[in-house]
BAPA-173145 format. One record per residue: x, y negated, z negated of N, C-alpha, C, CB in turn; residue number from 1. Coordinates in Angstrom, 3 decimals, padded with zeros to 6 digits. Atoms other than C-alpha are relative to their C-alpha. Glycine has a CB too. Example, Ala and Ser with C-alpha at 12.3 -4.5 7.8 and 13.67 -1.06 7.14 Angstrom:
BEGIN
[rec [000.890, 001.190, 000.000], [012.300, 004.500, -007.800], [000.900, -001.200, 000.000], [-000.992, -000.027, -001.246], 1]
[rec [-000.820, 001.190, 000.060], [013.670, 001.060, -007.140], [-000.770, -001.090, -000.730], [000.414, -000.462, 001.415], 2]
***
This chain:
BEGIN
[rec [000.086, 000.040, 001.470], [-005.867, 062.822, 151.868], [000.846, -000.940, -000.381], [000.291, 001.228, -000.696], 1]
[rec [-000.494, 001.099, 000.711], [-004.983, 060.211, 149.637], [001.103, 000.552, -001.019], [-001.197, -000.759, -000.717], 2]
[rec [-001.317, -000.314, 000.907], [-001.498, 060.443, 148.069], [000.436, -001.213, -000.906], [001.320, 000.370, 000.986], 3]
[rec [-000.406, 001.002, 000.574], [000.086, 058.262, 145.539], [001.170, 000.161, -000.826], [-000.939, -000.460, -000.602], 4]
[rec [-001.376, -000.194, 000.528], [003.808, 058.621, 144.923], [000.369, -000.951, -001.100], [001.000, -000.145, 001.099], 5]
[rec [-000.367, 000.557, 001.132], [004.681, 057.783, 141.135], [001.191, -000.041, -000.130], [-000.452, 000.462, -000.949], 6]
[rec [-001.409, 000.151, -000.110], [008.046, 058.702, 141.238], [000.738, 001.459, 000.772], [000.563, -000.288, -001.617], 7]
[rec [-000.298, -000.983, -001.065], [010.292, 061.465, 142.977], [-000.426, 001.346, -000.369], [001.448, 000.030, 000.326], 8]
[rec [000.596, -001.294, 000.222], [008.525, 064.525, 141.136], [-001.324, -000.403, -000.027], [000.449, 000.791, -001.250], 9]
[rec [001.397, 000.304, 000.349], [005.116, 062.846, 140.415], [-000.821, -000.644, 000.937], [-000.054, -000.755, -001.083], 10]
[rec [001.063, 000.662, -000.823], [002.093, 061.982, 142.700], [-001.262, 000.057, -000.657], [-000.148, 000.604, 001.344], 11]
[rec [001.557, -000.035, 000.275], [-001.454, 061.403, 142.200], [-000.476, 000.608, 001.589], [-000.758, -001.828, -000.473], 12]
[rec [000.629, -000.455, -001.065], [-003.686, 063.142, 144.836], [-001.626, 000.187, -000.290], [000.716, 001.273, 000.398], 13]
[rec [001.348, -000.229, 000.566], [-007.517, 062.771, 145.092], [-000.654, 001.323, 000.294], [-000.889, -001.034, 000.471], 14]
[rec [000.684, -001.282, 000.294], [-009.360, 065.679, 143.927], [-000.710, 000.800, 001.358], [-001.156, -000.368, -001.114], 15]
[rec [000.604, -000.274, -001.108], [-010.339, 067.778, 146.927], [-000.559, 001.593, -000.065], [000.998, -000.321, 001.135], 16]
[rec [000.494, -001.599, -000.031], [-012.119, 071.237, 147.944], [001.265, 001.020, -000.220], [-000.742, 000.397, 001.610], 17]
[rec [-001.569, -000.997, -000.207], [-008.609, 072.959, 148.563], [000.539, 000.148, -001.097], [001.255, -000.583, 000.888], 18]
[rec [-000.417, -000.002, 001.339], [-007.798, 072.136, 144.860], [-000.502, 000.948, -000.953], [-000.230, -001.135, -000.477], 19]
[rec [000.726, -000.840, 001.187], [-010.413, 074.514, 143.100], [000.541, 001.257, -000.758], [-001.203, 000.493, 000.534], 20]
[rec [-000.620, -001.253, 000.746], [-008.795, 077.631, 142.588], [001.373, -000.569, -000.779], [000.425, 001.336, 001.205], 21]
[rec [-001.267, 000.125, 000.827], [-005.351, 076.126, 141.414], [-000.652, -000.959, -001.184], [001.448, -000.739, 000.925], 22]
[rec [000.506, 000.868, 001.241], [-007.427, 073.511, 139.212], [-000.540, 000.932, -000.927], [-001.137, -001.115, 000.343], 23]
[rec [000.201, -001.057, 000.842], [-009.075, 076.731, 137.774], [000.793, 000.420, -000.746], [-000.290, 000.849, 000.462], 24]
[rec [-000.865, -000.886, 000.680], [-006.217, 078.339, 137.049], [000.942, -000.447, -001.044], [000.699, 000.592, 000.890], 25]
[rec [-000.675, 000.881, 000.930], [-004.534, 075.445, 135.286], [-000.782, 000.123, -000.991], [000.230, -001.381, 000.361], 26]
[rec [000.813, 000.171, 001.183], [-007.497, 074.870, 133.090], [-000.169, 001.093, -000.807], [-001.204, -000.423, 000.298], 27]
[rec [000.040, -001.614, 000.442], [-007.484, 078.754, 132.576], [000.797, 000.254, -000.887], [000.315, 001.005, 000.983], 28]
[rec [-001.322, -000.354, 000.515], [-004.037, 078.932, 131.658], [000.356, -000.686, -001.377], [001.048, -000.382, 001.053], 29]
[rec [-000.150, 000.769, 000.828], [-004.477, 075.822, 129.233], [-001.129, -000.064, -000.913], [000.317, -001.026, 000.535], 30]
[rec [001.501, 000.210, 000.707], [-008.027, 076.688, 127.769], [000.181, -000.564, -001.512], [-000.904, 001.583, -000.099], 31]
[rec [000.062, 000.291, 001.362], [-007.077, 077.105, 124.134], [000.600, -001.445, -000.458], [000.709, 001.110, -000.680], 32]
[rec [-000.747, 001.268, 000.403], [-004.798, 073.778, 124.080], [-001.056, -001.041, 000.524], [001.626, -000.177, 000.721], 33]
[rec [001.012, 001.149, -000.431], [-007.583, 071.941, 126.189], [-001.007, -000.213, -000.764], [-000.594, 000.166, 001.206], 34]
[rec [001.418, -000.027, 000.491], [-010.366, 072.793, 124.471], [-000.143, -000.685, -001.710], [-000.505, 001.759, 000.078], 35]
[rec [000.164, 000.736, 001.342], [-009.181, 071.168, 121.232], [-000.252, -001.429, 000.002], [001.161, 000.157, -000.792], 36]
[rec [000.424, 001.559, 000.107], [-010.160, 067.679, 122.305], [-000.966, -000.060, 001.220], [001.394, -001.214, 000.142], 37]
[rec [000.950, 000.245, -000.967], [-012.210, 068.062, 125.572], [-001.261, 000.867, 000.278], [000.671, -000.051, 001.057], 38]
[rec [001.192, -000.628, 000.028], [-015.798, 069.105, 125.524], [-000.392, 000.883, 001.355], [-000.975, -001.068, -000.278], 39]
[rec [000.504, -000.460, -001.330], [-016.103, 070.228, 129.238], [000.475, 001.511, 000.196], [000.576, -000.981, 001.220], 40]
[rec [-000.738, -001.110, -000.203], [-013.459, 073.088, 128.981], [-001.013, 001.449, -000.183], [001.257, -000.113, -001.063], 41]
[rec [000.746, -001.106, -000.065], [-015.746, 075.660, 127.843], [-001.122, 000.415, 000.886], [-000.372, 000.062, -000.984], 42]
[rec [001.013, -000.144, -001.160], [-018.216, 075.012, 130.372], [000.680, 000.297, 001.342], [-000.856, -001.331, 000.166], 43]
[rec [-000.926, -000.112, -001.245], [-015.284, 075.730, 132.979], [000.336, 001.346, -000.233], [001.337, -001.035, 000.129], 44]
[rec [-000.265, -001.274, -000.024], [-015.462, 079.386, 133.278], [000.327, 000.837, 001.224], [-000.923, 000.455, -000.533], 45]
[rec [-000.062, -000.482, -001.264], [-015.297, 080.043, 137.082], [000.863, -001.136, 000.934], [-001.531, 000.286, 000.497], 46]
[rec [-000.253, 000.816, -000.980], [-013.907, 078.912, 140.076], [-001.066, -001.054, 000.844], [000.520, 000.839, 000.763], 47]
[rec [001.265, 001.009, -000.691], [-017.488, 077.642, 141.108], [-000.148, -001.365, -000.703], [-001.601, 000.743, -000.147], 48]
[rec [000.011, 001.065, 001.314], [-017.330, 075.442, 137.882], [000.893, -001.100, 000.677], [000.773, 000.667, -001.672], 49]
[rec [-000.828, 000.999, -000.729], [-014.278, 073.738, 139.502], [-000.479, -000.795, 001.054], [001.005, 000.575, 000.506], 50]
[rec [000.882, 000.351, -001.233], [-015.993, 073.417, 142.744], [-000.955, -001.146, -000.404], [-000.890, 001.313, 000.525], 51]
[rec [000.953, 000.805, 000.401], [-018.869, 071.848, 140.988], [000.410, -001.419, -000.493], [-000.664, 000.681, -000.941], 52]
[rec [-000.894, 000.993, 000.164], [-016.524, 069.242, 139.546], [000.552, -000.740, 001.125], [000.932, 000.474, -000.635], 53]
[rec [-000.533, 000.653, -001.302], [-015.019, 068.468, 142.667], [-001.054, -000.606, 000.645], [000.658, 000.957, 000.979], 54]
[rec [001.215, 000.405, -000.508], [-018.456, 067.920, 144.090], [-000.172, -001.185, -000.404], [-001.043, 000.749, -000.291], 55]
[rec [000.213, 000.880, 000.788], [-019.320, 065.518, 141.542], [000.974, -001.107, 000.169], [-000.053, 000.524, -001.175], 56]
[rec [-001.312, 001.033, 000.020], [-015.788, 063.654, 141.819], [-000.210, -000.499, 001.445], [001.734, 000.785, -000.286], 57]
[rec [000.286, 000.493, -001.557], [-016.436, 063.313, 145.733], [-001.032, -000.995, 000.125], [-000.472, 001.175, 000.948], 58]
[rec [001.084, 000.819, 000.322], [-019.792, 061.923, 144.764], [000.386, -001.461, -000.756], [-000.911, 000.875, -000.880], 59]
[rec [-000.347, 001.271, 000.516], [-018.220, 059.435, 142.431], [000.656, -000.668, 001.073], [000.837, 000.053, -001.224], 60]
[rec [-000.725, 000.624, -000.980], [-015.668, 058.373, 145.182], [-000.929, -000.782, 000.976], [000.823, 001.012, 000.698], 61]
[rec [001.153, 000.783, -001.059], [-018.637, 057.805, 147.715], [-000.588, -000.979, -000.409], [-001.129, 000.722, 000.431], 62]
[rec [000.730, 001.083, 000.515], [-020.665, 055.849, 145.462], [000.552, -001.323, -000.625], [-000.710, 000.532, -000.864], 63]
[rec [-000.939, 001.012, 000.659], [-017.703, 053.610, 144.541], [000.013, -000.196, -001.540], [-000.306, -001.306, 000.558], 64]
[rec [-000.021, -000.021, 001.481], [-017.813, 054.539, 140.721], [001.118, 000.390, -000.484], [-000.921, 000.760, -000.571], 65]
[rec [-001.512, -000.406, 000.516], [-013.960, 055.413, 140.688], [000.177, 001.597, 000.498], [000.166, -000.141, -001.929], 66]
[rec [-000.750, -001.113, -000.264], [-011.875, 058.390, 141.102], [000.463, 001.147, -000.755], [000.842, -000.388, 000.357], 67]
[rec [-000.820, -001.081, 000.932], [-010.496, 061.660, 139.732], [001.077, 000.420, 001.052], [-001.007, 001.473, -000.621], 68]
[rec [-001.225, -000.376, -000.824], [-006.945, 062.445, 141.029], [000.605, 001.225, -000.933], [001.161, -001.407, 000.231], 69]
[rec [-000.901, -001.047, 000.435], [-004.833, 065.593, 140.470], [001.256, -000.540, -000.301], [000.155, 001.047, 000.966], 70]
[rec [-001.176, 000.264, 000.434], [-001.623, 064.795, 138.753], [000.775, 001.099, 000.571], [000.059, -000.157, -001.428], 71]
[rec [-000.796, -000.965, -000.627], [000.879, 066.728, 140.960], [001.553, -000.487, -000.474], [-000.298, 000.025, 001.712], 72]
[rec [-001.226, -000.057, 000.625], [004.077, 067.413, 139.253], [001.083, 001.163, 000.954], [-000.343, 000.478, -001.666], 73]
[rec [-000.844, -000.688, -001.169], [006.699, 068.780, 142.019], [-000.730, 000.743, 000.688], [001.104, 000.824, -000.366], 74]
[rec [000.683, -000.491, -000.965], [003.965, 069.558, 144.031], [-001.283, 000.664, -000.424], [000.801, 000.809, 000.674], 75]
[rec [000.975, -000.677, 000.801], [001.789, 071.557, 141.507], [-001.084, -000.720, -000.918], [000.729, 000.789, -000.795], 76]
[rec [000.817, 000.914, 001.182], [-001.301, 070.373, 139.599], [000.123, 000.344, -001.340], [-001.482, 000.019, 000.152], 77]
[rec [-000.443, 000.011, 001.570], [-000.354, 069.584, 136.234], [-001.065, -000.653, -000.818], [001.420, -000.839, -000.274], 78]
[rec [001.203, 000.634, 000.830], [-003.489, 067.580, 135.175], [-000.655, -000.660, 000.843], [000.302, -000.912, -001.148], 79]
[rec [000.894, 000.940, -000.649], [-005.923, 065.217, 136.039], [-000.097, -001.324, -000.750], [-001.367, 000.609, 000.137], 80]
[rec [-000.246, 001.512, 000.395], [-006.220, 061.234, 135.425], [-001.217, -000.526, 001.288], [002.053, -000.670, 000.227], 81]
[rec [000.583, 000.734, -000.766], [-008.934, 059.163, 136.770], [-000.885, -001.147, -000.669], [-000.651, 000.826, 000.785], 82]
[rec [000.717, 001.242, 000.641], [-011.873, 056.317, 135.994], [-000.982, 001.009, -000.437], [-000.569, -001.434, 001.003], 83]
[rec [001.215, -000.631, 000.587], [-014.488, 057.926, 133.894], [-001.207, -000.783, 000.259], [000.134, 000.184, -001.472], 84]
[rec [000.992, 000.908, -000.441], [-016.500, 054.858, 134.222], [000.372, -001.295, 000.509], [-000.828, -000.206, -000.970], 85]
[rec [-000.553, 001.003, -000.655], [-016.474, 051.943, 136.415], [-001.500, -001.227, -000.021], [000.644, 000.658, 001.656], 86]
[rec [001.012, 000.971, 000.005], [-018.462, 048.692, 135.858], [000.160, -001.216, 000.531], [-000.358, -000.206, -001.098], 87]
[rec [-000.508, 001.219, -000.843], [-018.265, 046.399, 138.721], [-000.605, -001.218, -000.484], [-000.326, 000.119, 001.530], 88]
[rec [000.489, 001.016, 000.717], [-020.640, 043.888, 136.961], [000.916, -000.643, -001.080], [-001.142, 000.461, -000.549], 89]
[rec [-000.671, 000.623, 001.152], [-018.713, 043.301, 133.827], [001.657, 000.316, 000.192], [-000.657, 000.664, -001.482], 90]
[rec [-001.633, -000.184, -000.463], [-015.211, 044.088, 135.593], [000.304, 000.731, -000.934], [001.060, -001.262, 000.105], 91]
[rec [-000.622, -000.661, 000.694], [-014.203, 046.680, 133.320], [-000.187, 001.492, 000.251], [-000.246, -000.416, -001.142], 92]
[rec [-000.298, -001.396, -000.176], [-013.367, 050.555, 133.509], [000.543, 000.571, -001.250], [000.951, 000.211, 001.117], 93]
[rec [-000.878, -001.302, 000.842], [-012.167, 053.566, 131.635], [000.610, 001.088, 000.671], [-000.874, 000.793, -000.936], 94]
[rec [-000.643, -000.909, -000.628], [-009.474, 055.835, 132.245], [000.097, 001.207, -000.914], [001.239, -000.513, 000.449], 95]
[rec [-000.296, -001.188, 000.466], [-009.385, 059.354, 131.280], [001.097, 001.067, 000.313], [-000.931, 000.449, 000.142], 96]
[rec [-001.314, -001.019, -000.388], [-006.632, 062.294, 131.558], [000.057, 001.027, -000.891], [001.476, -000.670, -000.051], 97]
[rec [-000.151, -001.240, 000.428], [-005.471, 065.608, 130.733], [001.374, 000.512, 000.680], [-001.277, 000.830, 000.337], 98]
[rec [-001.181, -000.604, -000.631], [-002.259, 067.455, 131.293], [000.354, 001.215, -000.780], [001.200, -000.980, 000.070], 99]
[rec [-000.267, -001.217, 000.481], [-000.708, 070.823, 130.797], [000.531, 000.129, -000.951], [000.503, 000.622, 000.596], 100]
[rec [-000.683, 000.091, 001.349], [000.588, 071.762, 127.412], [001.526, 000.069, 000.336], [-000.474, 001.245, -001.058], 101]
[rec [-001.296, -000.324, -000.294], [004.009, 072.795, 128.682], [000.610, -001.317, 000.647], [000.059, 001.280, 000.926], 102]
[rec [-000.509, 001.042, -000.839], [004.432, 069.309, 130.605], [-000.106, -001.090, -000.899], [-000.731, -000.217, 001.351], 103]
[rec [000.187, 001.293, 000.897], [003.691, 067.169, 127.434], [001.408, -000.138, -000.372], [-001.074, 000.118, -001.385], 104]
[rec [-001.516, 000.619, 000.681], [006.472, 064.827, 125.914], [000.921, -000.643, 001.317], [001.093, 001.524, -000.863], 105]
[rec [-001.071, 000.582, -000.977], [007.910, 063.850, 129.593], [-000.497, -001.301, 000.495], [000.306, 000.965, 001.268], 106]
[rec [000.490, 000.928, -000.669], [006.152, 060.773, 130.084], [-001.008, -000.148, 001.451], [000.994, -000.468, 000.099], 107]
[rec [000.896, -000.379, -001.132], [003.859, 062.150, 133.016], [-001.124, -000.719, -000.014], [-000.374, 001.354, 000.027], 108]
[rec [001.565, 000.659, 000.271], [000.341, 060.884, 131.584], [000.516, -001.580, -000.019], [-000.926, 000.577, -001.784], 109]
[rec [-000.100, 001.219, 000.189], [002.113, 057.462, 130.445], [000.355, -000.784, 001.535], [001.041, -000.140, -001.144], 110]
[rec [-000.161, 000.531, -001.240], [003.262, 056.825, 134.153], [-000.868, -000.042, 000.827], [000.786, 000.425, 000.530], 111]
[rec [001.018, 000.119, -000.945], [000.405, 057.783, 135.970], [-001.380, -000.862, -000.316], [-000.330, 001.346, 000.294], 112]
[rec [000.854, 000.840, 000.757], [-001.753, 055.848, 133.402], [000.409, -001.535, 000.669], [000.299, 000.202, -001.756], 113]
[rec [-000.586, 001.234, -000.445], [000.433, 052.812, 134.095], [-000.384, -000.442, 001.504], [001.506, 000.152, -000.134], 114]
[rec [000.335, 000.158, -001.267], [-000.287, 053.027, 137.778], [-001.798, 000.253, 000.197], [000.987, 001.062, 000.827], 115]
[rec [001.595, 000.156, 000.033], [-004.066, 053.353, 137.164], [-000.482, -001.413, -000.505], [-000.663, 001.136, -001.015], 116]
[rec [000.257, 001.443, 000.654], [-004.081, 050.202, 135.059], [000.441, -000.775, 000.704], [000.502, -000.339, -001.239], 117]
[rec [-000.244, 001.134, -000.971], [-002.205, 048.288, 137.713], [-000.911, -000.063, 001.191], [001.382, 000.074, 000.518], 118]
[rec [001.125, -000.098, -001.518], [-004.540, 049.337, 140.379], [-001.131, -000.734, -000.340], [-000.657, 001.678, 000.500], 119]
[rec [001.188, 000.537, 000.216], [-007.356, 048.548, 138.197], [-000.083, -001.550, -000.157], [-000.484, 000.631, -001.084], 120]
[rec [-000.069, 001.487, 000.265], [-006.199, 044.863, 137.546], [000.356, -000.513, 001.386], [001.127, -000.457, -001.188], 121]
[rec [-000.083, 000.561, -001.418], [-004.898, 044.279, 141.171], [-000.765, 000.236, 000.834], [000.930, 000.227, 000.592], 122]
[rec [001.078, -000.347, -001.058], [-006.949, 046.084, 143.428], [-001.380, -000.338, -000.149], [-000.045, 001.325, 000.190], 123]
[rec [001.457, 000.172, -000.014], [-010.348, 046.213, 141.932], [000.017, -001.368, -000.814], [-000.930, 001.334, -000.714], 124]
[rec [000.177, 001.280, 000.718], [-009.893, 042.735, 139.828], [-000.463, 000.339, -001.178], [-000.872, -000.983, 000.610], 125]
[rec [000.809, -000.448, 001.158], [-010.932, 044.396, 136.749], [000.497, -001.255, -001.095], [000.404, 001.786, -000.527], 126]
[rec [-000.439, 000.647, 001.143], [-010.800, 042.228, 133.618], [000.414, 000.502, -001.196], [-000.760, -000.671, -000.287], 127]
[rec [-000.554, -000.741, 001.378], [-010.533, 045.049, 130.963], [000.081, 001.615, 000.422], [-001.209, -000.249, -001.497], 128]
[rec [-000.003, -001.533, 000.128], [-009.576, 048.880, 130.903], [000.160, 000.462, -001.214], [000.966, 000.631, 000.725], 129]
[rec [000.176, -000.508, 001.556], [-010.356, 050.895, 128.082], [000.450, 001.703, 000.306], [-001.977, -000.257, -000.741], 130]
[rec [-000.380, -001.330, -000.118], [-009.007, 054.585, 127.286], [-000.702, 000.146, -001.478], [001.750, 000.397, 000.290], 131]
[rec [000.589, -000.381, 001.150], [-011.054, 056.419, 124.460], [000.767, 001.266, -000.358], [-001.519, 000.169, 000.146], 132]
[rec [-000.948, -000.992, 000.564], [-009.105, 059.273, 122.548], [-000.741, 000.529, -001.196], [001.458, -000.627, -000.393], 133]
[rec [000.407, -000.652, 001.153], [-010.112, 061.752, 120.041], [000.847, -000.508, -001.362], [000.170, 001.535, 000.283], 134]
[rec [-000.638, 000.643, 001.329], [-009.500, 060.156, 116.328], [001.173, 000.703, -000.049], [-000.836, 000.145, -001.430], 135]
[rec [-000.946, -000.457, 000.452], [-007.344, 062.831, 115.673], [001.246, 000.482, 000.968], [-000.520, 000.860, -000.714], 136]
[rec [-000.927, -000.425, -001.189], [-005.440, 063.448, 119.203], [000.964, -001.173, 000.038], [-000.818, 000.229, 001.527], 137]
[rec [-001.149, 000.991, 000.036], [-002.359, 061.514, 118.242], [001.105, -000.355, 001.152], [000.728, 000.425, -001.043], 138]
[rec [-000.773, -000.011, -001.412], [-000.462, 062.363, 121.567], [-001.018, -000.712, 000.891], [000.399, 001.630, 000.634], 139]
[rec [000.711, 000.730, -000.791], [-003.257, 060.961, 123.454], [-000.296, -001.479, -000.306], [-001.056, 000.647, 000.127], 140]
[rec [-000.228, 001.461, 000.482], [-003.374, 057.784, 121.483], [001.405, -000.600, 000.229], [-000.266, -000.080, -001.512], 141]
[rec [-001.127, 000.311, -000.203], [000.112, 057.363, 121.917], [000.113, -000.838, 001.464], [000.745, 001.225, -000.146], 142]
[rec [-000.207, 000.223, -001.727], [-000.100, 056.651, 125.770], [-000.618, -001.567, 000.025], [-001.122, 001.345, 001.236], 143]
[rec [000.578, 001.366, 000.027], [-002.327, 053.493, 125.324], [000.835, -001.001, -000.819], [-001.415, 000.054, -000.573], 144]
[rec [-000.913, 000.835, 001.019], [-000.052, 052.237, 122.644], [001.219, -000.332, 000.615], [000.355, 000.756, -001.329], 145]
[rec [-001.006, 000.220, -000.522], [002.898, 052.621, 124.605], [-000.041, -001.243, 001.276], [000.378, 001.307, 000.340], 146]
[rec [000.568, 000.978, -001.066], [001.245, 050.816, 127.411], [-000.478, -001.577, -000.302], [-001.215, 000.692, 000.519], 147]
[rec [000.302, 001.229, 000.323], [000.607, 047.726, 125.361], [-001.780, -000.288, -000.387], [000.567, -000.809, 001.250], 148]
[rec [001.391, 000.195, 000.031], [-003.104, 048.390, 124.954], [-000.538, -000.293, -001.720], [-000.689, 001.432, 000.735], 149]
[rec [000.145, 000.245, 001.092], [-004.739, 047.173, 121.846], [-001.322, 000.896, -000.738], [-000.043, -001.401, 000.043], 150]
[rec [000.997, -000.836, 000.685], [-006.743, 049.358, 119.378], [-001.123, -000.652, -000.572], [000.580, 000.711, -001.004], 151]
[rec [000.949, 000.820, 000.609], [-010.111, 048.103, 118.621], [-000.865, 000.487, -000.780], [-000.617, -000.606, 000.758], 152]
[rec [000.651, -000.670, 001.073], [-011.685, 050.337, 116.382], [-000.401, 001.357, 000.279], [-001.111, -000.710, -000.401], 153]
[rec [000.558, -001.415, -000.064], [-013.451, 053.557, 116.211], [-001.431, 000.192, 000.200], [000.300, 000.688, -001.189], 154]
[rec [001.273, -000.233, 000.015], [-016.633, 054.939, 117.401], [-000.174, 001.012, -000.255], [-000.604, -000.228, 000.857], 155]
[rec [000.610, -001.420, 001.245], [-018.308, 057.200, 114.735], [-000.692, 001.068, 000.926], [-001.513, -000.603, -001.402], 156]
[rec [000.444, -001.098, -000.442], [-019.221, 060.529, 116.114], [-000.313, -000.263, 001.430], [-001.066, 000.476, -000.790], 157]
[rec [000.484, 000.090, -001.095], [-019.018, 059.609, 119.782], [000.069, 001.088, 000.898], [000.428, -000.936, 000.440], 158]
[rec [000.065, -001.066, -000.727], [-018.755, 062.910, 121.121], [-000.202, 001.301, -000.517], [000.945, 000.007, 000.615], 159]
[rec [000.580, -001.214, 000.580], [-020.299, 066.438, 120.510], [001.544, 000.770, 000.659], [-001.892, 000.572, 000.667], 160]
[rec [-001.193, -000.812, -000.504], [-017.006, 068.892, 120.636], [-000.138, 001.383, -001.101], [001.680, -001.012, -000.147], 161]
[rec [-000.052, -001.311, 000.514], [-017.624, 072.609, 119.700], [-001.176, -000.258, -001.355], [001.778, 000.491, -000.450], 162]
[rec [001.047, 000.141, 001.136], [-020.753, 071.893, 117.523], [000.241, -000.866, -001.065], [-000.238, 001.198, -000.617], 163]
[rec [-000.357, 000.784, 000.805], [-019.100, 069.302, 115.804], [-000.085, -001.533, 000.748], [001.309, 000.499, -000.504], 164]
[rec [-000.230, 001.358, -000.566], [-019.173, 065.341, 116.322], [001.322, -000.353, -000.501], [-001.097, -001.084, -000.407], 165]
[rec [-001.574, 000.712, 000.773], [-015.669, 063.598, 116.402], [-000.195, -001.488, 000.302], [001.796, 000.590, 000.844], 166]
[rec [-000.174, 001.366, -000.152], [-014.792, 060.226, 116.271], [001.015, -000.602, 001.174], [000.431, -000.422, -001.296], 167]
[rec [-000.966, 000.296, -001.223], [-012.968, 058.223, 119.282], [000.449, -001.455, -000.637], [-000.839, -000.061, 001.780], 168]
[rec [-000.865, 001.257, 000.117], [-010.484, 055.504, 118.903], [000.100, -000.706, 001.416], [001.523, 000.390, -000.549], 169]
[rec [000.444, 001.072, -001.410], [-011.255, 052.596, 121.515], [001.192, -000.748, -000.106], [-001.577, -001.156, -000.081], 170]
[rec [-001.182, 001.035, -000.280], [-008.030, 051.050, 122.979], [-000.310, -000.790, 001.699], [001.735, 001.061, -000.029], 171]
[rec [000.172, 000.399, -001.283], [-008.420, 048.290, 125.610], [001.210, -000.984, 000.495], [-001.373, -000.650, 000.080], 172]
[rec [-001.164, 000.860, -000.538], [-005.918, 046.018, 127.623], [-001.034, -000.950, 000.724], [001.286, 000.841, 001.076], 173]
[rec [000.895, 001.036, -000.809], [-007.312, 042.588, 129.030], [001.079, -000.528, 001.218], [-000.607, -001.446, -001.124], 174]
[rec [-000.640, 000.668, -001.124], [-006.239, 041.221, 132.649], [001.085, -001.015, -000.703], [-001.161, -000.803, 000.975], 175]
[rec [-001.236, 000.916, 000.299], [-004.302, 038.271, 130.761], [001.056, 000.706, -000.714], [-000.373, -001.232, -000.856], 176]
[rec [-000.753, -000.465, 000.494], [-002.834, 040.483, 128.704], [001.243, 000.840, 000.681], [-000.671, 000.467, -000.681], 177]
[rec [-001.156, -000.963, -001.252], [-001.180, 043.052, 131.460], [000.474, -001.197, 000.590], [-000.803, 001.245, 001.464], 178]
[rec [-000.826, 000.808, -000.440], [-000.132, 039.863, 133.063], [000.910, -000.312, -000.753], [-000.457, -000.887, 000.377], 179]
[rec [-000.769, 000.669, 000.781], [001.667, 038.520, 130.149], [001.162, 001.455, -000.038], [-000.868, -000.654, -001.527], 180]
[rec [-001.245, -000.919, -000.325], [003.671, 042.184, 130.202], [000.544, -000.052, 001.067], [-000.167, 001.221, -000.063], 181]
[rec [-000.524, -000.132, -001.214], [004.387, 042.002, 133.696], [001.241, -000.980, 000.111], [-001.074, -000.240, 001.024], 182]
***
């Protein structure tokens, strides 16, 4: 199994079949919180739905289109982070993430995001990393800002969320900006 130590209490682990029950339990326990910004939450109703997500994630990994990793805090699933889109031709990718409500505000996602950004620029030689956030999701938007991303603009009605369309704020960091910050 792929494990990536971030700090003493925090690691990333490649999503595997054995995570299905725990992943579903975390989603189910945080359903009201997560559904505010994540359209897939209402479709995740059983452990079988988590298994389906794990299957799609395994195929994404096998097809070299990125990966989805569990955020493990003190050994337990705290959330997910991964590459939603990887464009090898244009050397760009997009990071997405979510975290349990009770662990917000501890810098967990910021640390994990920084690790993925570093990975994208060093291992994959990407030129551009993007993060898309719901226009009203201030907590999520704070992460790319902390990491030195540039807000590029708003994608109007970018996603359907519970019978309405929501705007997305687009953030990006370029390789030369990342290098200058190091």
